[in-house]
N, C-alpha and C positions, 0 to 999 in steps of 0.2 A: 670084551670085543677085542679082536684081534688086530694085530699092527697094520696091516694092509687091508682090513675089510671095506673101507671106505673105497679103494681103487679097485678092488674086486668087485663092489656091488655097482659101481660106475660103468666098468668095463662089461658086466654081463647085462646090464640094462641097454647099455649102447648096443651091443651084438645084437640081442633082442630085437631093436629097433629096426637095424638094417634089413633083419627078416621080414619083419612087419611091412616094411615099406615095399618090399618085393624089391630091393637093389641086391639079392643074393638068391641063389639057388642050392639046394642040399647043404652041404658044409662048405660052400665057397665064402670068401671074404672073413674080414677080421676087424676089429676094434681094440684098442688099448686105452687105459689112462694111467697117466702118470702122477707119481709123488715125488717132486722136485726137492723135497728134504730129505728124503732117504735116498733119491737117485736110483728108484725102480719104478717100473710100470707092470701093470695087470693085463694080461691078454688072452685071448680065447686059446683054448688047447685045439693042437691040431686034428683035423678029421673027424671032430666030434658033431652029429647034427644039433642044429640049434635047438629043437624039442627035448634033448637031454642035458641042455647045460644048465647051469647053478651058478651062483656066486661063488660057491665053493671050489668048483672045477676052473675057475680062472687062475691062471699060472702067472707067479710073478717073478720077474726077471729083472737083472740089472742092466745097466746102459752097455753091458758088452753081451748081453743076450744070454747070461748065464742064470739060471734057474735058482732062486731064492727062497720059493716058497710054492709047494703044489707037487701032485703026484704023475700028473700027464705031461707029455710032452708039448711045448708051446707051438703056437702056428709056425708052420714054415716060412712066413713072411716077418718073423720076429726080428731078425738081423735089420731090417730094412725100417722096422720102427724104432730100432735102437739107434740107428746112425742120425736120424731125423731129430730124436730125443735129446742126443749128445751135443748136436751143433747147432740146433736151434731152441734155444734155451725158454723162450717165453710160448711154446707151444704145451697144451697140456692134454691132446688127446690125439689121438692118429687113427683113420678109418681107411680100410681099403675094400673095395667091391670089385665085382664083374659085372657092372648093371649095364644092360644092353646098349644104350646109344652112347655112352660116354666110353665103354670098351670098343666099341665099333669104330669110333675117332680114333682111338689110340691103335687099333688092328690097321688103320689106313694112314698110321703115321702123321696124322695132320693136327695142326691146332684148331681149336674151336673159335671161328671166328666172332668178334663182337659185333651182334646184328640188331640187338635189342636191348630195352630197358631192363629186363629181367637179369640179363647177363651184367649189365653196367650197374645195377643195384648193389653188386657183390664184389667185382673188379673192373678195373679199367683197360686191361688188355685182353687180348686173346688168351683163352685157356691154352698153356704152353703144354706140348708134347715132346717128350724128352725121346731121342732117337735109341735105337736099338743099340746095346752095349757092345763093345769089341769083344770077338770071339774070347780072347785071353780072361777077359772079366767073366762072362757065361761059363767057361769051363772051370773058373777057380770058386770064389765064395760067392756065388750068384746074388742070394738074397742081400748079402753085406754090400756088395757092388752096386746093386740097384738104389741103394740109398745114396750111395756116392754120385751115380749118375742123376740123380734128382738136384742134388746139391750143385754138381756141375753145371746142369742148366741154368738153375738159378743165377748162379755167378756168371756165365756167360751172356745172359741176357739182362743182368743188372736187375734182378727181381726182389723184391721183399717177400719173405715167407709171411710176414704178418699181414700185408696187403693182397697178397695171392696166395689162398689157402687150398690150391687144388692144381694138382697135375696130372698128366697122361703120360703113362710109361709105354713108350712104344711096342707094339706088338704084343702088349700085355693087359694093362687094365690102369683104372685111377687109383690114384691115392689124395687124401685129403686129410685136413688137421684142424686145430682150431684152438681155443683156449680151454677146452674140455671135451672130452670124448663125446658128449651131448652135441656139442658144435661141429665136432669132425664129423658127425652123421648127419646133421644138417647140411654140411657143406656138400655131403655126399648126394644128397636127394637134390640138393639146387643143382650141383653140377649135371646130374642126371636130366633134369628137365631143361636146362639151357643146352645140353647136347641133343634132345631130342627137337627142340625148338629150330634150333640151328639146320638139324638135318631137313627138317619139313620146310623151312624158308628156302633152302638152296633147291628143294625139288620144285618148288613155284617157280624160283628165278633162280638159276644157276648163277649168275653173276654176283648175287649176294652182296647186297648193299651195305657197306660198313657203316656204322652210326656216325654223326656227326660229332666231332670232338665236344664241342659245347654240350650235346646232350649227354654224352658219356659222364663228362664230369659232374653236371648237375644232378644226375641220379645217382652218382656214388657219393657225392657230397650231401645230398639228403640224408643218407644213414649213417656215413662216417664223418670222423672230425669233429671239431669243437664248434661248428655251428650245425650240426645234424639236428634234423627237427621230425624226422620219421618217427611215429610210435608215441607213446604215452611218456617214455624216458629218454627220449632223444636218441635209442639205440635202433 
């Protein structure tokens, strides 16, 4: 068994899941899985169709996005993943999709407002949307700077990456993360559902009634924290 086989397998399975869930088209999107001890992560190779992927084709890179193992070029978004792993030490996986509704909100440069319990079950604030980067950041190391654009947004809004596991990058698309690559993909699917529900709700009534704060907290705390009681294991 190879040194990085477990993260390559996790990354492969997670990438196949975003395709299975319909969160990506063609070669769009990518998911990575990290090894915190070795300070490396495995990620989808760039531009390879999902049906041609295998665990062996996952590319292992370090937190500076330099290839450690693999013959293929890693995803073009690898530097964004690397920045998030380097600065947020408790995430185990990162996912990036171009899912339709979440991307539509990102292209509109709009936060997704918290309108219902599906949203509040996962986070207590609007899904944040980072503004497009300054021209010099776009012309420079674009994917690397995308990671810092996300970090900057969380700092400015005083958000915790452990409590808000999703973001929209303005004019681009969503990124999600979690304790594992599997959880990052789960969050991508949840985000797409939240984005579609918010879009449809605002078609019915453009005023968009924001949830009561007490209801937000009730639903979030049912699934999170020491007194959580949702499910069989309190998770």
